N, C-alpha and C positions, 0 to 999 in steps of 0.2 A: 576243293580239289583233294581227293584221296592221296595218301603218301606211296610212293614207290615200294613194292615188296616182290621180292625174288623168290624163287624157291632154287635149290641147289643145282637142278639142271639147267637154269634160266641165266645161273651168273656171266654177266659179259666178261670177256677178257681182261685181266689186269690193266689198269693205265701205265703208261710206262713212266715210271719215276714217283709214281705214287704208293705209299703202304697201304695195306687192304685190312679191312677191320669190319666187325659188324655186329650184329645182335641176333640170336637164333631162338625162336619160340614158336607157341602156337596158342593164341593167336598173337601176331607181331606189328599189325599195322599200327595200333594205338601206341607202340612205343616212340618216346620222346628222346631217348638216346642218343641218334644221330646228333640232333641239333647240340646236345651239350659236347657230345665227345668230339664234332667236326670243329667247334670254337676253341676247344683244348688244343688239338693237333695245331689248328692256325695261328694260335697263339704263340705256341712253342715253334713255330715255324717250320713244321713237319709235313710234307706234303701226303695228304691221306685221304682215304674214301671211308665211309663207314655205312654199313648197308642193313637193312632188315631183310631176313632171310626166315621164310616160314617153312618151318619142318613139324609134321604133324607127331601125334606121341608115341607112334611105334615105328617112326623112321629116322632115328637118330642115328643107329648103328650104320645104316648105309649111308646116310646122309655126309659124315666125316670125311670120307675119302674123297668125296667131291669138292668140299670145304677145301681141302688142302692142294686138290688137282685145280681148283680155282685162285689159288695165290693167297689164301686168308694167311694173314700171319698172327692172327689171335682173335678172338670173338667171346663177347657176353652171352650169357645163357640163362635165360630165363623159364619160366613155367611152359610146359610140363617137363624140363629137360635136365634139372639140375642133379638130382638122384643118378640118372642114367650116364649123364656125363663124367662124375666121380667116377663109374667104373669103366669108362674108355679110356681115362687119360694114362698116358705112361707114368708121369711123375706128379705126386700130391704135395702141395706145399702144406704145412703144417696148419695153416687155416682152413685148409681143405678137410685135413684128416680130422680135425675136431668137430668140422661140420657133416663130415659125411657126404659132402654135397659140394658142386664145383659150380660156380656162376662166371668166372673168369678164366679165358684159357689163352697161353701164349705158346704160339708154335716154335720151338727151337730145334734147329737140324731135323725138321718133320715129325719130331716128337712132340706129343702135346703135354704141357705143364698146367696142371690144373689150381686154382686159387680158389676161395671164397671170402669177399668181401662183405657178404650179406651182414653178419653180425655185428662187424665194425661200424658198417655203414649204417646200420639200426641204432646202436647204442650214441654215436655221435648225434644224429638226428634228434634222440630223445633228449640228451643232456642240452643241444642248443635250442629246442622248442620250448624247454621246462627247466632247464637249469637244474636238474635233479640227477643223483646218481643211480642206477638199477639196483646196485647191491643193498638200497635201502629200502624196496619198493617190494608190495606184496604183488604178484604178476599173475596173471589168468591169459593162458594163450588158447585161442580158438582156432582149431586145425593142426595136424600133427602131420601133414606132408612136409615138402621140402623146406620151406620156410620157418614152419613151425617148428620141425625137429632142429634146425640151425639155431634157431634162437634159444631153444629150450636146452640144447647140449653145451651152449656158450654161456648160457645164466647158471646153469650147474656148475661150471668150472670158476666162472667169476665171482658167483653167489649173490643171490637176492634175500628177500624177506620171506618169501614162500612163492612157490610154484603150483600153479594149477593148470591142469591140461584137460582140453577137451576135444572130441573128434567125432564128427558123425558116424564113422563106423568105430564103437568103443574099444575095440581090441587092441587098435592101433595106439590109442592115448595110454591103455593099462601096460601094453608093452615097452613103451617109451618110457614110461614112469619107472617101470621094473627095471630098464637099463640104467636110468640116471640116479636112482635112489642110493645105490654104493658109490657113485661117484662123489654126489654130497656128502656122504658119510655123517649124515644128521646134524651137518650145520644149518640147514632149514628145511621143512617139509616140502616133499613134493608129493603131489597125488593126481589121481585121474578120477574125472566124476563123470557121470552120464550128462548127454544133452537134454535134460529134460528140466522144465521150468521150474519144479519142486527142488530139484539141487541148484540150479543156478541162481536162485534170488538170495539164496543165502550164501552162497560162494562169493558173490558179488558184493556181497555186504562187506565181505573181508578182502576185499581187491583194491587195490591202489591203480592199477594200471590193467586196462583190457586191452590184448592185444589181437586184431582180425590177421590171422595168418593164412586163411581161404582166399579162394578167388572170388567169393561172392560179391558182388557190386561192381565187377569189370564191365559187365554187360548191361544194358538196359533190359529191365524185367527180372534180373535176379531177385532170389530169396533175399530176404535180410538176414545177417550172420545171426542177429537176436532181434526180437521187437525192440523197437525205440524206448518202450515203457521201461524196460530193464536198465535203460541209462540213466542214472543219477548222480550230480556232484554229491563230492567233489571227485567223482572218478574220472579218471583221465583215460582217453579212448585213442587207441592209435591203429591205422588201417594200413598194413603193409601194402596193398596196392594204390594205385592213384589213378583219375582221369583229369581232364581238363577243367571239368566245372567240379571238382570233389566229388567223391562218393557219395551217394544218397546216406551212407549210415553216419559219415561225417558230417554232413549237414543235420542229420537229424540229431546227433549229439550235442550239437553247438546250439542248436535251438532247445535243447532240454538245459542249457547249461553247464555241460560236461566241456573241460577243456580236450581239444580233437584235434588231431592232426591226421594228414592222410601220408601216402609214403613217399611223395616228392621230395622231401628232405633225405630220406633213405637212399632213394634213387641217385641224389647229388653226392652224397659221401661214397656211395658206392662207385659211382663212376670216378670221382676223384682218385678213388685207389685203383681200378683197373687202368687207367691213363698213366697211373706211375708205375704200374705192373710191366706194361707193354712198352714203354719209351726209358724209363731209368731216370725221368726227370719230374720235378716237382709240379703237381697239374697246379695250373692257374685258375684258383676257383673264382675270382672277381667275373670272369668273362665266361666260364661255362656255367657258373649261377644265371648268370643274367641271360644267356640263350637259352636255359630250361626254364626260366621263367616265362620269357617270351612266346617259347613252343607251347607251354601249358597256358598262355594266356591270362597267367596271374599277375595281380598288380603287386610293385615291390613295398 
């Protein structure tokens, strides 16, 4: 059974007495956020609905007024809208200002207040998976779009062992490195390298944590972020995206003996923070984690 997906023009009238939230993006049918967030609202005793809303890459500015007209009180924002959402919000939390990206919106008196829970959610997931601090890790990030930029900006301020950036269009990685190097102020090296095998192999030999911040792997038939034979223990591999049966890249990394996790843990911690932003109440982790695991068909 396919999950129900709306477009802004097809949103039904709000249900009386229910708060209305959702997740926007493209593609969005795969999102497991509804199960997690509805479990959170239910546990807190808050009548609410949480909808999947498909908005194409070039349609966000036109869609926002329709979301407000439909009674949305907040939403999560995923690919490809996080950077554009940052430009559209009225107010920016410090988390959004650091990331220059927004993945959580709270509507206040008709105004959009933007937050980013990406970096905090990712760091919590890394610590929970491996009991390591990112401040001690040599990190290589594949992809310098919304999530990659957010993680790179966060790591530059919090610190890490080293930071290497790669992007299919190398100029974007170079520009991001140039932006971040003055902020790092020599505390650790930041570099951008070409996405070429001759440069990747030696870079990975000096890497503790490899992060896929691209969307590769979200769809069947996607190219691999890197060839599997580049993945050698003790390299840790983290994929910021998720699928019900793990991404092919994570399965391959585990088969090669690398500690590897997908983005489900990141989604959980992002979602906990989003619910707290909307409700002002402590998110019920146990219930939300159980609902997310069931939706993802993961064994506890």
